[in-house]
C-alpha positions in Angstrom: 15.2 -6.6 4.8 12.9 -6.7 1.8 10.3 -9.4 1.8 8.0 -10.2 -1.1 5.7 -12.6 -2.7 6.2 -13.8 -6.3 4.7 -15.9 -9.1 1.4 -16.2 -10.8 -1.8 -16.6 -8.8 -4.3 -19.4 -9.4 -7.1 -17.2 -8.1 -6.5 -13.9 -10.0 -4.4 -10.8 -9.3 -5.6 -10.5 -5.7 -3.5 -13.5 -4.7 -3.6 -17.1 -3.6 -0.6 -18.9 -5.2 2.4 -16.7 -4.7 5.6 -17.9 -3.0 7.5 -16.0 -0.3 10.8 -14.4 -1.2 13.5 -12.0 -0.1 15.4 -9.4 -2.1 19.1 -9.6 -1.3 21.5 -6.6 -1.2 22.4 -7.0 -4.8 18.8 -7.0 -6.0 18.6 -10.7 -6.6 15.3 -12.4 -5.7 15.7 -15.3 -3.3 13.2 -18.1 -2.6 12.0 -18.3 1.0 9.5 -21.1 0.6 11.8 -23.5 2.4 11.7 -21.3 5.5 8.2 -19.9 5.7 4.8 -20.7 4.1 4.0 -17.1 3.2 4.7 -13.5 4.0 1.6 -13.3 6.2 0.2 -13.8 9.7 2.6 -15.3 12.2 5.6 -14.9 9.8 5.2 -11.1 10.6 5.6 -11.5 14.3 8.8 -9.8 15.7 10.5 -13.0 16.6 9.9 -14.5 13.2 11.0 -11.4 11.4 14.2 -11.6 13.5 14.7 -15.2 12.5 14.5 -14.3 8.8 16.9 -11.5 9.3 19.5 -14.0 10.5 19.4 -16.0 7.3 22.2 -15.5 4.9 20.4 -14.6 1.6 23.2 -16.3 -0.4 22.1 -19.6 1.2 18.7 -19.3 -0.4 17.9 -20.5 -3.9 18.0 -17.8 -6.5 14.7 -17.2 -8.4 15.3 -17.4 -12.2 13.8 -15.0 -14.7 11.6 -12.1 -14.0 8.5 -13.4 -12.2 5.4 -11.4 -11.4 5.5 -9.7 -8.0 2.3 -10.4 -6.1 1.0 -8.3 -3.2 3.9 -8.1 -0.7 1.6 -9.3 2.2 -0.8 -12.3 2.0 -3.9 -13.2 3.9 -4.7 -9.6 4.8 -7.2 -9.3 7.6 -8.0 -5.6 7.4 -7.2 -3.0 4.8 -7.7 0.3 6.6 -7.3 3.6 4.9 -7.0 7.2 6.3 -8.7 10.0 4.4 -7.5 13.6 4.1 -4.4 13.0 6.1 -2.3 15.6 4.4 -3.4 19.2 5.0 -2.5 20.3 1.5 -4.5 17.5 0.0 -7.5 18.4 2.1 -7.1 22.0 0.8 -7.1 20.9 -2.9 -10.2 18.8 -2.2 -11.9 21.9 -0.7 -12.4 20.1 2.6 -11.4 20.9 6.2 -8.7 19.0 8.0 -10.6 16.5 10.2 -10.5 16.8 14.0 -9.9 13.1 14.1 -8.6 10.7 11.5 -11.1 9.8 8.8 -11.2 6.0 8.6 -12.5 3.8 5.8 -11.9 0.4 4.4 -10.9 -1.1 1.1 -12.3 -4.5 0.3 -9.5 -7.1 0.3 -10.6 -8.2 -3.2 -9.1 -4.9 -4.4 -5.6 -6.0 -3.5 -3.2 -6.8 -6.4 0.5 -6.9 -7.1 2.6 -3.7 -7.5 2.9 -4.0 -11.3 -0.4 -5.8 -12.2 -2.7 -4.1 -14.7 -5.2 -1.7 -13.1 -8.7 -2.3 -14.5 -10.9 0.8 -15.0 -14.4 -0.5 -14.0 -17.4 -0.4 -16.2 -19.3 3.0 -16.1 -16.3 4.7 -14.6 -15.8 8.3 -15.6 -13.5 9.5 -12.7 -10.9 6.9 -11.8 -8.1 8.6 -9.9 -4.7 7.9 -8.4 -3.3 8.3 -4.8 0.3 7.3 -3.8 0.4 6.4 -0.1 2.7 5.0 2.5 1.5 1.6 3.7 2.1 0.3 7.2 1.9 -3.5 7.8 1.2 -4.6 11.4 3.5 -7.3 12.8 2.4 -7.6 16.4 -1.2 -7.4 17.8 -2.1 -3.9 18.9 -4.9 -3.2 21.3 -5.1 0.0 23.3 -1.5 0.8 22.6 0.0 4.1 23.5 1.6 6.4 20.9 5.1 6.0 22.3 5.2 2.3 21.7 3.0 2.1 18.6 5.9 1.7 16.1 7.0 -1.5 17.9 3.9 -3.1 16.3 5.1 -2.5 12.7 6.4 -5.4 10.7 7.3 -3.1 7.8 6.3 -0.5 5.2 5.3 -0.6 1.6 4.0 1.4 -1.4 0.3 1.6 -1.9 -1.7 3.1 -4.8 -5.1 3.9 -3.2 -6.9 4.0 -6.6 -10.3 5.7 -6.3 -13.4 6.2 -8.6 -14.5 9.6 -7.5 -18.0 9.5 -8.9 -18.7 6.2 -7.1 -17.0 7.5 -4.0 -18.5 11.0 -3.7 -21.4 11.5 -6.0 -23.3 8.2 -5.6 -24.1 8.8 -1.8 -23.4 6.2 0.9 -19.9 5.3 2.1 -16.6 5.7 0.4 -15.8 2.0 0.2 -17.6 1.4 -3.1 -15.4 4.0 -4.8 -12.3 2.6 -3.3 -12.8 -1.2 -3.6 -13.1 -2.0 -7.3 -11.0 -4.9 -8.4 -7.3 -4.0 -8.7 -7.8 -0.7 -6.8 -5.2 -1.7 -4.2 -1.7 -2.4 -5.6 0.6 -3.3 -2.7 4.4 -3.6 -2.9 6.7 -4.4 -4.6 8.1 -5.5 -1.3 7.7 -5.2 2.4 10.6 -3.3 3.9 11.4 -3.8 7.6 11.6 -0.7 9.9 15.4 -1.0 10.3 15.8 -0.1 6.6 13.3 2.7 6.7 14.1 4.8 9.7 11.7 7.6 10.4 8.4 7.0 8.6 7.7 10.7 8.9 10.4 11.7 6.5 9.9 9.8 3.3 9.4 11.3 -0.2 6.6 10.0 -2.3 5.6 10.7 -5.8 3.4 9.6 -8.7 3.5 10.0 -12.5 0.9 9.3 -15.3 2.4 8.8 -18.7 5.6 10.4 -17.5 3.9 13.6 -16.1 4.7 14.1 -12.4 1.5 14.9 -10.6 2.3 14.1 -6.9 5.4 15.1 -5.0 5.1 15.0 -1.3 6.8 13.9 2.0 5.3 12.1 4.9 6.4 14.9 7.2 3.3 16.8 6.1 0.9 14.2 7.4 -1.8 15.5 9.8 -1.7 12.3 11.8 1.6 10.4 11.9 2.1 6.6 11.7 2.5 6.2 15.5 -0.6 8.2 16.3 -2.6 6.3 13.7 -1.7 2.9 15.2 -2.5 4.2 18.6 -5.8 5.7 17.5 -7.0 2.7 15.5 -6.1 0.3 18.4 -8.6 2.1 20.6 -11.5 0.8 18.5 -10.4 -2.6 17.3 -7.4 -4.9 17.6 -4.8 -4.7 14.8 -3.5 -8.1 13.9 -0.4 -9.2 12.0 -0.9 -8.6 8.3 -3.4 -5.8 8.7 -2.6 -2.9 6.4 -2.9 0.8 7.1 -2.8 3.1 4.1 -1.9 6.5 5.6 -3.3 9.0 3.1 -2.0 10.8 0.0 -0.3 14.2 -0.6 -1.7 16.7 -3.0 -1.7 16.2 -6.8 -4.5 13.8 -7.3 -6.5 14.0 -10.5 -9.6 15.4 -8.8 -7.5 18.4 -7.7 -5.9 19.3 -11.0 -6.5 22.9 -12.3 -8.2 24.3 -14.3 -10.0 21.0 -14.7 -9.7 17.6 -13.0 -7.8 14.9 -14.9 -8.8 11.2 -14.7 -7.3 8.0 -15.8 -8.0 6.4 -19.2 -7.4 2.9 -20.6 -3.9 2.8 -22.3 -2.2 5.1 -19.8 0.6 4.1 -17.4 1.1 5.0 -13.8 4.5 5.0 -12.0 4.8 5.7 -8.3 7.1 5.3 -5.4 8.0 5.9 -1.8 11.5 6.6 -0.8 13.3 3.4 0.4 10.3 1.3 -0.5 10.5 0.8 -4.2 8.5 1.7 -7.3 5.2 0.4 -8.8 4.3 0.6 -12.5 0.7 -0.1 -13.7 -0.9 -0.1 -17.1 -4.6 1.0 -17.2 -7.0 -1.3 -19.0 -10.7 -1.2 -19.5 -13.2 -3.7 -18.0 -15.2 -4.5 -21.1 
């Protein structure tokens, strides 16, 4: 099942006025607003996901036209990211594989729709790309064991963990300021339930800029897999429905290009995807 949120937002790209929807097997967008208020919070609990699964998509109103797709999850509580979670990416960054997962956060105000414009912030000289597998929590997780961790997943999605490397690395302090600029967290286009995804540790993921393929990877090369990450994070704080875990990126980021790094510029276009989870397309614009 593919769940999504569509329509324009009254409060900007980060959300606030989207309607819940479902993509049927023929690719037609169906309106779910008569069934649930949002793809968020309690809607993501296992029993409510199962209730939605039993709905015949043909019984839902068809959404006309080609509306904007908002972030596939609303009312996000925590946006948690994992750093250096692919050994080959750590190598290209010149860093050691961490003995435990590196955890940082993106500000929720960075969240935007999968195809919204990405704004290069003022004074940026090193805006970079990172295709990632996103994990959306559907059942509260506290002190869960690794064996049962995937039972707490509502679904998976594509995330572009856009990063300003100078802000992140060269300006001292924590990574969050280089990861949290407005529009630096495109999520979607849809939330895909686990039954359609299968093994989250065997998904191809890729990213292109202006048609040039820079990232080609597979989640099998993660240092710490999805189940372990949920287990690990739940030892420190409770994961709630709607929390998002962005699980790290494979090699091929702009910072790691040889002989010189390559960074994003206004006027360029990114296209990225994760197997079974859809594709994002974003135009780069300057924040004047």
